[in-house]
C-alpha positions, 0 to 999 in steps of 0.5 A, a space after each residue: 095420329 090414326 088414319 085410314 086408307 083404301 088403296 086399289 092396285 091395277 095391274 099384274 097383281 094376282 097370282 104373283 104373292 102380291 096380298 102375302 108381300 102387302 100383308 108382311 109389309 103392314 105388319 112391319 109398320 104395324 099397320 090393322 085391315 086386310 088384303 084381298 083379290 077383287 074379282 075385277 082382277 084388282 088387289 083391294 088394301 084398307 089399312 089404318 094406322 099411322 099416316 105416315 106408316 100408311 105412306 110408307 105401306 103404299 111407297 112398298 105398294 108401288 113397287 110390289 113384290 118380283 114378278 107383281 107388274 103393278 100398273 096404278 093405284 087409285 089411292 083414297 084417304 078417309 076417317 078411321 073406323 076402327 074395325 080392325 085389330 089386326 092385319 089380316 088376308 082375305 
């Protein structure tokens, strides 16, 4: 079953390789969508794929890469849009 999730990651997540970490994890989980920095200092993740794989991504994002400091995640499940062919870094 396909699902769509938007995640806003709060904390020390810019300048620590966080987007590349998410990119690698999303590719391994066969997800589609993107990850990007937000001007206010957060990272936004929009992903589509199997619900179980999206939940696995959320678990990995809660931990993050070694130099990140994750304070909070804002998670919003949405209707699948089907706009993405692959996972990208913006």
